[in-house]
C-alpha positions in Angstrom: -7.9 -14.8 5.6 -5.1 -15.4 7.9 -1.5 -15.9 6.8 1.1 -17.5 9.0 4.4 -16.0 9.9 7.2 -17.5 12.0 9.0 -15.3 14.4 11.9 -15.8 16.8 11.9 -14.6 20.3 14.6 -13.4 22.6 16.5 -11.1 20.1 19.2 -8.9 21.4 18.0 -5.3 21.5 19.9 -2.1 20.7 20.9 -0.4 17.4 24.0 -2.6 16.8 22.0 -5.8 17.3 19.3 -4.6 15.1 21.7 -3.8 12.2 23.2 -7.3 12.5 19.6 -8.8 12.3 18.9 -6.6 9.1 22.2 -7.7 7.6 21.2 -11.5 8.2 17.8 -10.9 6.4 15.5 -10.4 9.4 13.4 -7.5 10.7 13.5 -6.4 14.3 10.0 -6.4 15.8 8.0 -6.2 18.9 4.7 -8.1 19.8 2.3 -6.5 22.3 -1.3 -6.0 23.1 -4.1 -7.8 24.9 -2.3 -7.5 28.3 0.9 -9.3 27.2 4.3 -7.8 28.1 6.0 -6.4 25.0 8.0 -9.2 23.5 11.1 -8.4 21.3 11.0 -10.7 18.3 12.4 -10.9 14.7 10.8 -12.1 11.5 12.2 -13.1 8.2 12.3 -9.9 5.9 11.5 -11.6 2.7 8.4 -13.5 4.2 7.1 -10.4 5.9 7.5 -8.2 2.9 5.6 -10.7 0.7 2.7 -10.7 3.2 2.2 -6.8 3.1 2.5 -6.9 -0.6 -0.3 -9.3 -0.9 -4.1 -8.8 -1.0 -4.4 -7.8 2.7 -1.5 -5.3 2.4 -0.4 -3.9 5.7 -3.8 -4.8 7.2 -3.4 -8.6 6.6 -4.3 -10.6 9.5 -1.1 -12.6 10.6 -0.9 -15.7 12.7 2.4 -15.0 14.3 4.0 -18.3 15.4 6.5 -17.2 17.9 9.1 -19.7 18.9 8.5 -21.0 22.4 5.5 -18.8 23.1 2.8 -20.1 20.8 0.7 -18.3 18.0 -0.9 -14.9 18.3 -3.4 -13.4 15.9 -1.9 -10.0 15.0 -1.9 -7.0 12.7 1.3 -5.3 11.6 1.5 -1.8 13.0 4.3 0.9 12.7 5.9 -0.6 9.7 9.1 1.5 9.5 10.6 1.5 6.0 14.1 2.5 5.0 13.9 5.9 3.2 16.4 5.1 0.7 16.5 1.3 0.2 13.8 -1.3 -0.2 14.2 -2.6 3.3 11.9 -2.7 6.4 13.7 -1.4 9.4 11.2 -2.3 12.1 7.6 -3.4 12.7 5.2 -3.8 15.8 2.8 -6.5 15.8 -0.5 -5.9 17.6 -2.2 -9.0 19.2 -6.0 -8.7 18.3 -9.3 -10.5 18.7 -11.3 -11.2 15.7 -14.5 -10.1 17.3 -13.2 -6.7 18.7 -13.2 -3.6 16.6 -9.8 -2.1 15.5 -8.6 1.1 13.7 -6.7 0.8 10.6 -5.2 3.1 7.8 -6.7 2.0 4.4 -5.4 3.3 1.0 -7.7 5.0 -1.6 -7.7 4.0 -5.2 -9.1 6.6 -7.7 -11.0 5.2 -10.6 -11.7 6.8 -13.9 -10.5 9.9 -15.8 -12.4 13.1 -14.8 -14.5 14.9 -17.3 -12.8 18.2 -16.3 -9.4 16.6 -17.1 -10.6 15.0 -20.4 -12.5 18.1 -21.7 -11.1 21.0 -20.1 -7.4 20.1 -19.4 -7.8 20.1 -15.8 -5.5 18.3 -13.3 -6.3 16.0 -10.5 -5.3 17.2 -7.0 -5.3 14.6 -4.2 -5.6 15.7 -0.7 -5.8 12.3 1.0 -4.5 8.9 -0.3 -5.4 6.9 2.8 -8.2 7.1 5.5 -8.6 5.9 9.0 -11.4 3.5 9.6 -12.9 1.3 12.3 -14.0 -2.3 11.7 -13.5 -6.0 12.8 -10.2 -7.3 11.6 -11.9 -9.4 9.1 -13.9 -6.6 7.6 -10.9 -4.3 6.8 -11.0 -3.7 3.1 -7.7 -4.0 1.2 -8.5 -0.5 -0.3 -11.3 1.9 -1.0 -12.4 2.5 -4.5 -13.3 6.2 -5.2 -15.0 7.0 -8.6 -13.8 10.3 -9.9 -14.8 10.0 -13.6 -17.8 12.5 -13.1 -15.8 15.3 -11.7 -15.7 18.6 -13.6 -13.5 21.6 -12.9 -13.5 22.6 -9.2 -15.7 19.5 -8.2 -14.7 18.1 -4.9 -15.0 14.6 -3.2 -15.1 14.5 0.5 -15.4 11.7 3.1 -19.2 12.2 3.1 -19.2 11.2 -0.6 -17.2 7.9 -0.2 -19.0 4.6 -0.7 -20.5 2.9 2.3 -19.0 -0.4 3.2 -20.7 -2.9 5.3 -19.0 -3.0 8.7 -16.8 -0.1 8.2 -16.9 3.2 9.7 -14.9 6.2 8.5 -13.2 8.1 11.3 -12.3 11.2 9.5 -14.7 14.2 9.5 -17.4 14.0 6.7 -16.2 17.4 5.2 -12.6 16.2 5.0 -11.6 16.9 1.4 -10.3 13.8 -0.7 -9.8 14.9 -4.3 -10.7 17.7 -6.6 -10.0 18.7 -10.3 -8.6 22.1 -10.9 -7.0 24.1 -13.6 -3.2 24.0 -14.1 -1.5 27.1 -12.8 -0.1 28.0 -16.1 -3.7 28.2 -17.4 -4.8 30.3 -14.5 -1.8 32.6 -15.0 -2.8 33.1 -18.8 -6.3 33.9 -17.8 -5.3 36.4 -15.3 -2.8 38.1 -17.8 -5.5 38.2 -20.3 -7.9 39.8 -18.0 -5.3 42.3 -17.0 -4.7 43.2 -20.5 -8.3 43.9 -21.3 -8.6 46.1 -18.4 -5.5 48.1 -19.5 -6.7 48.6 -23.1 -8.4 51.9 -23.9 -11.8 51.8 -25.4 -12.4 53.4 -28.9 -14.2 56.3 -27.2 -11.4 57.1 -24.7 -8.9 56.8 -27.5 -10.9 59.4 -29.4 -11.2 61.7 -26.5 -7.3 61.5 -25.9 -6.7 62.3 -29.5 -9.0 65.4 -29.4 -7.3 66.6 -26.3 -3.9 66.3 -27.9 -5.1 68.3 -30.9 -6.6 71.0 -28.7 -3.3 71.3 -26.9 -1.3 71.6 -30.0 -3.5 74.4 -31.2 -3.0 76.6 -28.2 
């Protein structure tokens, strides 16, 4: 499903001009791809933010209506967000064809509570929260569901374990780790301390021998 976004061309470039645009409620942007010269544009911040917060997320197909240049089928790329404020500083729009494969970064959503967490006090450790895929623009999923409810302590899910989605190819190596369940560091430390204590405690037999040796030495 495409969403339409209006854009204005001919924006002034440079950091000062970009700051003025942001203060006015716009996002500095560039349109490129499919042989066109990079075109500096700007889009309404509120309208663009609403699109990438929608069902398609940052992989939504956007019909970019550029003032005086026509309408372009695009994907948002390089969405640069302000690190301290809820603002988008810059975005690139890549012109695409709906019948050509593209690469995209898709978020992972972990479903369920692992058995190792529920029964053994384990914790979830995530190594990846997004994956790179290749698909037609219309086949890019909004997210990928990963069922983790069956995981016991030390179980691991890799890319090879992910669900197969029609028309989608994972680009990461199959053995790339995604998520595991492990014991908390405090629990491991307690176990190590207990083990060390057991190794240091004398057995009854050795305690007896020590006692006899002490008695003999005292008699001399």
